[in-house]
N, C-alpha and C positions, 0 to 999 in steps of 0.2 A: 259543627255549630263557628265555626268561621266563617267568612270570605274574602276567597282568596282575588278575583276577577269578576268582573260586573257580564254578566250573562245577557245576549239578547235574544230568546227566547224568549213566549210569553211567564209570564209571574204573576199570580193571583195577592205577591204582599203586599202585604197592610192594604188590598182590598174592602175591608171594612170603612176605612176608613170613609167620612164624606166630604172629599175634598179629592182638587186634579192634586196627585200624587205623581212623578215622574223624577226619575233620575236622566243622565245624558254623560258622554264619554267628555275627553277635555275637548275633542272638534267642537263639541255642540251637539250630537247625536244622537238621540233618545234611543235610552235601548233598553228601559221598563216605565210603561205607565200601571197607575190599579184602576180595578173593575168600576168604580164609581168611574172615573174619566172616561174610561170607555163606554160604558154606558150613558154617560151625558151627551158625546157629539156623536153616536151612533155607529161608531168604529169598530166593528172588530180586536181586541186587544191585536191579536198575533200580527193583526195589517196595521196595527198604529202605530205598536216600538216601531217599526220598518219605516213608515211613511216621516217624508216633510210633515212637522204640521202649526206650519205651514195655513194649509189646505183648508184648515177650520178655524183659522181668523179672517178678520170680515176684512174685504178687500182693499176697503180706507184705509186700516192702522197693520196692513197683513207687513206692508216696507216698512213702517216707521220698527214698528216690534222686532223683524228680525235686524235691525241698525241698530237698536237700543240692544236686541240681547247679543247682538257683537262684540260690542262694547266695554257688555259686565264682560263676558270672555274675556276679548284682550286686557282690561284690567285685573283679574285674578280675582277682583273683591265680591263680595253681594252684593246684588240690585235686585232693583224688582221693576215690573214694566205691566204696562195697562193697557188692556187690548178686548177687546169684544169679540168672544168662540163665540162657533154656532153650534146649538142643540139638535138636539138628532132629531126634533119638527122643525127643522131651516131657520126658528128664532134664533139670533145672536146678543148675548149676553156677555156682561162688563163686569169682568173679572179682574184683581188685581196676586199677579204672579211673579212668585217669590222666588230669586235663588243664589244657591252657596253654596262653594269651594269646597272640597274634601283634598285635602293632601294625605302625601307620606311622607318619610323618615325628613326625607331629604325638600320638604318643600315644594316638592312638584305637586300641582293639580293633578289626580286620575282618578276621579268623577263629579259632577255637580246633580245638586239633588236640589226638587223643586217643587212648590205650595201652592196650588192654585187655588181661588178666595171670590168665592161670587159676590161681588159688592154694585150688584145691579140695583138695592133696596137698597143699602146705607150700607151702617152695622153689620158689622164683622161679629161682632162677637166674639168668644174666649174659646177660642178650636182645643186650648192644652187645657180647660174646665171641663170639656167635653168627652174627648178624650180619656182620660183618670177619671171620670165618673163612675160609680158603681156597675155600670151594662161594661163598662167594659171587661172585664172577667169574662162573663158568657158572650161579649161581642167574640171573647180571643177561642173560647171551649165550641164557639158551633165555625170557627174557621176550617174549612176541608181538606187542607195537608195539619202535621200534627206540628204543633206550634208552641214557644215554653217563650215564659216573662221573665227577665233576672234584673233581677236589682243595679242601680250605677255600680255597685260595688262587685260586681260577678257574679253576686250570688244567687241560682236559681230560687225563684218566688212562686212559679203556678205553670201547671200543663197542662196542656187539652185531652180533655181522651183520650186519641188518636196516637197520640206521647205514650201515654198510660201502656194503652194497649201495647201498641209496640216493642217496648220493652219490658214488659213484664213485671216491672218491677215498680216500688214505690215514690211517690215524692220525694220520700226522707233516703230510701235508700238512691235515689238517681242525681241525689244534689253531693254523692262526692265522687260522679263521674271523674274526676280530676284522678283519681289514687283506685279507678276500677275497670272494667275490660268494658265499660259499654262504644267505648272510640278505641276504634282496633291497634294492638298497640304501635305499626310502626307511621300511626297517623294522629299517635296521641299530642306527642312531645310540640309539633307544630300546629297545630289546633291549638294545643292551650297559649302558647306563645302568641299567635297570631291574634286569638281571640280581647288579649291583655294589651296590647300593643293599642287594637281598634278602637280597646270599650275606653284605653288612655286620650287613644287621639280624638276619640268622638266622632269615628265614621262609619257609614256602614259596611259590611263587608259579605265577604264569599267568598266560601270555600267548600271544597269535594270533600268528605272520607268515608270509608263505611262505620256501621252502626251495628251493635248486635241486638239480634230480636230477639223476642222471648226463647224461639226456641235453639238459640243459639247461632243463629244464620248473618255473618256480615254480609249486611245487604250496602250498596253504594249510596249517599246523598247527597244533594248540592242540597248547605247552609246559607242560609244567608241572613244577617240582621240589622234589625235599623232601627237609630235611637230614637224616642221620643221626647221632644224637650219643651216646655212652658215656653210665656209670650217671652221669657228675656233671653232662649237661648239654652237653658238647664235643663242638663239631662234623664228624662223622671226617671224613665225602663227604657231596657232594650226587648225588642221584637225577633224571637227565633222561629222563620220560617224550615222547614225539613221536608223537601221532595227526593220521594225517590227516584232514581233515576239508573237506579239498577242497569235495567234491560236499555235503559240513553247508553250504557256504560260499553256492553256487548253487543249493542247496536253498531258504537265506533271501532270498538275491534274488529266483529264483522265486515265493516265496510273500509276498513284499513286494508281488509285484504281482498276484499273486491274490485279495490281501487285501480287495478291495472291492467282488472277487464273493461273499466269502466271505460275505461281510455281506448281500449279498440273496437267499442262500438260505432259503425258509420254512419250516418244518418242519412233517411232517404234525400234532404232538404242539404244539398253540402252550402249552408250558410246558415248563424243564428239567426233566427226570425223568432220573433214576438210581438205582443198587443197587452196591451194597456185598457181602464177606463178610463173617463174623461176626465179622474182626478189625477192620472198618472202613475196608477199601481197596476203593477204586472197582473193580467188573468190569464198569464197560456205561457207559455214557452217549449218550443218545438227541442225533441228531442238528442238534436243534433249543441245546443246549444247548454243544454242538461247534461250532456255529458261532457265539456267543453270547460264545463262548473262543476261535474263532478255532483249537484244537490240532485235531488230529488225536487217532480214539479211543486208541491209544498211547499217543501226551503227555499223555494224562487219565487215563488207569488207574493206581490206586494212591494216589495219597496225593497226588499230582500239581495235586490238587483244591487244595491250602494257597497252591503259589504265585500265587494268581489271587486271592485273600482277602488285603481290603485289609491292614497290615500295625497297623495301630493296632487291629485286630477279630481279627487270626490266634488269639491266649490263648488267650481269648474263647470262642472260639467252637469252638475246638481240647478245652478242657477240656470244654466243654458236649456234643461231640460224646462223649466219651472218657465222661463222667455219663452219655449215653443208654444207648449200650452197656453197661454195669457194669448198669443198672437192667435193661435187656430193656423195657423202656416208650415207649410215642413219646412225640417232642419235638420242639422244634418255636425256631429262636432263629431269630435280625437278623443282617446283615452284610452288607458295602458286598466287593458281586465287581467282577474284575474284565474289563470290556468287551473285545475284538479290539481295539477303539483306543486300548487303556488309560484307556477312563473307568473310574473303581468307579461302579457303583449298586446301592441297596438291595436287600436281599429276601429277599422271608421264609423260611427252609427249614426242612421239616419232612419230619422221618421213621419211618415203622415201621416194627415189626419184622411176618415172615411165618414162622408155627412151625408142627412138623409136628404127626401126630397127638396126643404126645403131648403137645405146649405147648413143645417147644425152641423154642428160636429157631433158625436157620438163616439168611436174609439179613434183608436190608433195606434197602426203597424205599424214595424219596426222590422230592422232584418241591420245585424252586425257585422262589419267583413273586417275580417284578418289579415288588415298592414301593416303588422308587421317588416315579416320581410323587407317591402316596399320600404319603409320604412327604414332598416340596417343598411340593408343594397342604398337609400338613398345617404344614408354618414355614411357609408364607406366612401364611397364614391366622395362627399364632398373632402372624408377624412384626407381619402388618396392622392385627388387633386390639392389638397393643401400642399400633403405629404411631399407630392412631384414640385409644389413651387415653390417649397420653401427648403428639398433639397439642390430645383435650379437654380436657386437662389444661392444657396450657399457655394456652388460648385462649379458660379456665374455660367451657367450649360444652357442653352436652351433649345427646344425641338423645332423643326419645322417637317411640313408634307408637302411633296410634292409632285403636281398632279401635268408629264409633260404637255402631252399630247391636246390638257386642256388650258392650261396654263393655269389651274389651280393651286392655292398655295398656301396652307396654315401655320402660323406662325402664334410659339405658346407667349408669354407675357411675359417670359426672364427675352424670349428672343426679338419681344418690340425692347426691353429693355436695355439687348445690348449694345443691337440698331441707334435706338437714340430717337422712336419714332411714338407720338400717341396712342394710346390704344385705339383709336377712333377709323385711326388707318384702315383700308382695305388694307391687305398682306398680299404683294404681288413680289414677283422679280427684279421692275423696275426698282424697287427699294434699295435691293443690294443694290442694283445697280450702282444709283445713284450716292451709296456711301459706300463701295469698297476704291483700294487708295487706284488715284491714274496710272503708276506701277506694273497693278499686280490685276487688271481685267480682264487683261486679251488673255492672261495663265489661267485664271478661274473660269472664263467662258470655254478655254479649250477643252479644259481638264472635264470639266460639266459637260458640255454636250459627246467629250469620246460618252461620257461612264450614259449616255441616255442612250448613244450609237450603238456600242456596244455590249449592254444589259451588266455590266460591273460596277462593283464598286466604286468607292472613293473616299482618300483621305488627303487633306493638302490643310496649307497654315496659308491665312496671307490676311493682310493690314487693311484697313478699315478705315476711310480718314472721316472726321466729326466736324457735323458746321464748325465748331467747337476751334478747329485746327487742333486735336488732338489724336494721335493716332493708337487707333487697336489692334492689335494682334488676334488672330479668331482662328480656330483650329477644328477642322469642319470633317464632320467620320456619318456617309454617305452608303445606303444600303438600299436595293431592289428589294420592297416586302410580296409584290404582286405581282403578277401581272392575267388582267383580262382583256378576252380578244385583242391582244397584240399588245395595249396600250401597260407600257411601264411606267407606275408609282414608287413612288421614292420618300424614304425619312431621311430624317437625319440630324447631330446633332451637335450644335454649334457652342464653342467652347470659346472663351474670355481668357485668353491666356496670355492680356497685359501684364500683367502683377508677375506672370510667373517669367519673362520674359524679361522681366526687370531685376527680375530676386534670379536670374541667371546672370547676365551680364555682370549687375551689382557682383556675383560671386563667381565670378570668371575676373572680372579684377582683385577683388577683397583675394583672390587666388595669386593672381601674379606682383602682386606689393604685395601678399607672405611671400613668397618667393623669392622677391628682392631683397623683402627686410633677411630674408635666412640666411639669404645669402653674401647681406653685409654684414651683417652677423655672425657669420660664421657657425650658424645654427640651422638646427633640423630635428623635427620633432616623431615621433615611434610611440605606439601601441606591440606590448605582448600579453599575450594570456597566458599565463599561468596554468591551469588546466587543459587546454590544445599544443603550448606550444605560439601558437599564432605570433607573425611576426610581421611589422609594419614601420617603416619606412620614413620618410621623407626623399623629397631629388639631394639634398644636400648635406644628409648624414650619406648618399653613396659617396661624395665626396671630401667628407671629414676621414672616412675610413681607407678613403683611397678604393675601392670596388666596382666592378662594376654594374650598371642600372637594372641587368639580366641576371645577375647573381641572387641563387636562394636565400634567402637569409635564413641565418641559426644563431641561438647563444656561442657555439661549436665557433661559426664562424667570428663574432667578435671578440671572442676568447683568442682564438686566435692570433687577432691582430695586436689583443694586448701587452703593453710589458712586461714582462716577466714574472719581475718585484712587486705586481701588481696583480697577476693573475687569485694567488688568496681572497685579496680583497672584493674582485668583480664577482668570486663561487659566496663570499658568504653575503652579497647581494641580493644575490639569487635566493639563497635559501630562505634570506629575509623576505623578497615578494612574495614565497611561495607560501611563505608563514597567514599573510596579507595584511602587512605593517602597510599603515594608512602613509606615512609621507618618509623619502629615501630621499638621497643628498649626495654627494661623491664630486671628490675628486681623483681622476687615476690617466698612468698614461698608456698612448699609442705607437705603437712599432712599427711605421711604415716600413713598405718595399725598400726602399731607398734607408734601411735603417736611421731615417734621422726620424726624431721623437717628437711628441703632437702633446702637449695638455690639454685635456679637455675635460667638463664643466658638465654634472647629470643631474637634475630633476625629473622625480617622479612621485604622481600622486597614484591612488587605489583609486575607483571609478567600478562600476558593475556596468556589463552589458544588459543588452534588451532582453537576454535568454536569463540573466542574474549573475552569469561566472565573475570570477575576479578579473580586474580588468586592471593592466599601471598605463595613464600615461604621463609622458615624457617629454624633456629638451636635451637635446647636448650640445653643447656648444664648447666654439676653440676655443681656448686662451690661452694658448700660447704664448701669443705677444703681450699678452696682461701677465705670464708665468717672468715672461722675458725683463719685463718692466719691472715685474717687483722687485726679482732676483738685484739688476741694477738699480731698485732706490735701495733694498737695505744693505748692497756693495756702500752707495756712494752713504748713506746713516752711519756708516761703520764707521768710515773713516772720515766724519765729518764728526763723529762724539772721539775720534780721535786726538783731531787737527782740534778738538774741544779741550780737554785733557791736558794737550800739549802746549796751547795757548795757556793752559792755568799755574803752567813749571812756571815761567817767567814771574807771573808774580809775587808765587811762592818760593821766591827765591832768599828773601831776607826769612823766613821762617824755616826753608832746612837750611842754609848757612849754621841759624843759632841753635836749631835739630842737632846737627851736624857738631859743631863746634864746641854743644856742650861734654858728650863724651871725649872731644881729640884734648879738649886746655886738661881733662882728667890725666886723659892717660899721660898727659908729658908732665902733669904736673905728680904723678905717681912711680914715675917711671926714674924721676928724680933724685923726690926723696927714697925710694930702691936704693939707689948706687949710694947716696947720704947713709945707708944703713950696712952695707953694705963697705964700704969704708974702714969707717970705724972699726977697734981694736978694746976689746974681742967685737965680730960682725954682728950687729943686732938679727941674728934670722929669723925666729919671731916676726919682726915688724915690716923685716921684708919680707915673706912669701904673704903676708896680711895687704901691704902694699901690692906687691905682687897680681891678688885676686881683683882687688879696686879698679887695676888697669886692665884685663881680664872682662871682668863687669861693664866698665868704659867702652871696651873695644865691640864687646855686642851687642851694647847699645846703639851707636854708630850703622855697623854691619844693618841691624832691625829697621832702622830708618831709610837704607841703602834700599834695602830689598820691596818696604814697600812706597819707594820713590817708583824704582823699577815695576814694580804689579802693577801699579797705578797709568806710566806712561808709557806700557812696553804696548805694542802692536801685535794680537793672538787675539784670538777666536774663541767668542760667550763659550761660555764652562758654568753650567748651571750644580747647582751644588746648593745644602743645607746651611743658610743661612741661619747668623744671629745677628739682626738688625742694629741691637745694643754695642754689639760688639763691633763693627764695623765701623755704628760709630765713632767709636771710642779709636781708631786710626784713624780718623780723620782728625777730628779732634786733637792727634798727636801731630798730626802734620800741621796741624794751627796755629797753634798755640802760639809761638811766638809773633805770629802775625799780628794774633786780638788781644796780643799783651801792647805790642808797639803801638797798635788804635786803640787800648788804655779800652777796650770792651769786657767786662766783667760777661765770664760762661760758665750755664747756669744750666746742670744738667738730672735730667731728674728718668733713668731708665727704669722699666720698669722690672722687678724680678720674674724667674722667669717666665721672658715673653714665648711666645708659639715661634719654632724659624718658619723659615720662609723657603723656596724652592726658588731663586736667582742667579746673577752674575756677579758675585762681588765686587769686581770694578766699575760696571759700571751702578751699582747703586752707590758703591763711592762717590763717583764722577757727581752721581745725585746730591748727595747730602755734601761735599762739600762746596756746589755751585750755592748748596742754596743756603751757611752758612755764611763763608762770602758776599753773598748780594746783603746777607742781614747787617753786616757788618759794616759796610760799605755804604748799607743805606740811615747810619747810625754816624757816620763819617762829618757834619755836620753840625753836631748836637753836643749843646756845651753848658747847657740848668741846667742838666739831670743825670743822673749816674747812662750810659752806656748799656742794656743789660741787655746779656741772647742768651735765651731761654732752650735748650732742646730735650727734644724728650720723647720717649717712646709709649707706647702704650696697646691694647686691647679695642679693638675696631669694632664695626657690626657686620653682621654676617661672615664669623669668622676668618675678622681682616685684623694686622698689625698696622699698625699707624706711628709715623714719627715727623711730629711737629719741630719748628723754626719760628720762633716769636721773637721781632726786635722791639727797641721802644724809640724806632728812628720816624722818619719822620712822615709814614704811612702809607697809607695808599686808597687813592682815591678810586669809589665804588665802580664805576664805567672800566677804569682800568686793568681787574679783577681777573680777568680773561686774554684780555688785548694780550698783558705781557708776557702770552706764551704763546703767538703770534712771531714767526722767522723773520726778523731785523727789526722789530718789534722794538726798542731800552729806551729806561729813562734817564741816561747816564750820559757827560758829554762824548765821550770815548770808548762808549758800549756798542759789541753788534748787532745782538738783540739775538744773538740766539743757543745764548745759554739755560734756559726757562726751557729752548724751543724743546732745546734736544735731550730735557730730563726729563720731559711729559713724554716722550716719543718710546723713553726708558721705561717708564714707572710704566707705561700699555701696553709696554710690550711682553712688560710682568703681570700681565693684566690686573693692572692697578689703577690707581685714578690721582692727579696732581691740582687742586687748586690753592686758592688761594682767597684772603679776605683781611678785612681788616681787623686792628687788634683789639677785644671786646672789652680791654681795659682802657680805651679810646686814642695812645699814639700803640704809633705804629703797627708794624703789619702782624701776621701770620698765614706760614706759608705752610702744606704739609703736603703729605705724599699716605695712600695705604696702600698695603699688597696682598692678598690671600696665604695664608698662614699653609704652608703646608700639609696636601695628608699622613704627612710618616712623619711627623711632628707629634708630640706629647700633648696629653691633656693641656689648655691652658690651665695656667693658676686661678682658682676662682677668684685671689688679690685682684686679678688682672683683667678686671673689669673697666674701667672706668674708662670709657671711652674719650677720643678729643672734643 
């Protein structure tokens, strides 16, 4: 009951309508006309559905109507065309031909519907009224195929007698066809959905499905549905026409089975031959042609040949054929025709007219020659030529053919480009003579003549000198390809290797520079594959490890050269490389054969070989000289640090004297008192004991001062220990208390509780704190109008650091000097050396810390502070110790 695709076979749909009714595909090719149209034009329905209907259009209207029809198709909108149509008696009548598109769900045009109405006598009348008149039901009943009338809502209204007889049921019973077995169960769902969609969209439809006959047998039918519209385009009714195609279905199955057999038939005429009538419709096709198409003679007659033309070629071929028909002269065209297996092949179609005694064309004969292999060969030759030309351009290689006996030469396009000759030049050996470098021409000709004389092959590199002065390097390979009557012929490949030569020279220079650079830098490169153990060295590494260049390199050899104390480190590095660590960097020592020690620094990165195997690329540099220099520098820094500490001794003399004199004075006083208490009668023993205890206390105080001084100014090796920064600061304050008091400095101490411990050298950190406190006190020497306040504070800093801050209210610090004050020998004091803060920064940086200075945020004075990392062995910081400086 639905349509799924438009058919090209003849059909009597809407034959009873008194108008030219037709449908066409999206490409404009007519695929259906009604009987009234065929009878009017005098053409058979079968031939008319396949032929271009321009032949029944008046010659004067034909081109304009064709252009209008093409314009309507291009616009995708409904349109109308007026043209004179030839009646079967040869008379032309004026018609208004209207066309409207039918679209699918995606909005694509799937069909064109057309209606032609005669307007020769004016007054079109209302065709819609005639269609819906009282006689309409009688017309449906007299249609020669089973037919049905359906309301716009899809309700079945009327069936003609042929339909009722086929189903053997009443109209009322058939109205419930959707819920019955009228349609085969396998086809029912698709039929219902497709019909509903077509009714909703108002488009014609065509579907093939199986219907149950009165005897219970299901037979295949082709069901087509057409909408009947009023003058406003509204659908009044749907007409369903059902044709029994069961035999055709069986024939199609049989045709599919026999297709293989049809392909093997050989025609007695080994070409595709045909003839046509004057209007261009085919009336004969030979058996070879039919075999190629896989069609019967009846199926191929008329304009059916259009169905086998490739869609991309159909319009051009049709227009060319119509032009030939109108000209009456022989013609030809190329197009692709579909073989019975669906394959398209190229054919050269030639047509010749047959004329009568008067010279009038009475028939057309033609042949279609298969040129597909020729086309493919031509395409392949063009492709191969293009590929060869492209390959020669990419590889900078030209080709040459030479016949010495005649001097004939053939040269490829790339050969012309290499020699820098225009393509218009006739190729000859003189071209090579003219371009060959003067210093190479004798050698080239000697080799070429020897090749001809001895009949061998040739391989040679020489230079070309271009007119511009540019020198090209050419690599030539030639060989003998044929000997005919003792005449050798040669083919050669000419490759421009100038760029390769330049690259090779640049590579040689680069390698020389690299080797010299590695020698100067005392560095070499290596690569190592963990899987295969392959080890490669550059030449400098042989010198660094002091092994001969012919020595087989192995990991054991390297290990034998290492300092014994570094062998475990080497083993660990190898294990990490086998695990695929991305980056490695370490230093170790080499023990040379003369027992001397070298220090080397290795850096390696992971990479992949072309095979995907893991590989390490690295460099090893001899850093012995740098190491010795660093040791000397370290010793100098240590000596400088001690000198800085000792230089502070003189400045602290008054403070030290004060710290020592106080307990000494106490000792003398207490000793005198003790003697008096023992001299009285009776002796005051208890008082004497108490006085003796005070004497011991003051002696210990003096001893502690001396111990601190010895520790601060002694020349000893650096010792790393866990230190409480606040405690270290207190020890320094004890030494400076007298000096600060004499300078009228008010000392404010703000030490954090439960401060994390730090790892460091106590004496070095004391030296830094001592230097910061003395600098702060000296910065306030000229302050008279405000208190000389010096604040020392410890706190927890960011990133698990511990900070010590010294703040003064002195003359302040210019912003541009906040970094310069740490430079060696830079000082703002009249008698300063400029080494104190420089040494202090070196000490703090050796503790992985930071020393900085900035203006006091109170507006007067300066802030100098340092931070060092808290020790990992230190207990967690107190939650209250969170204020950063």
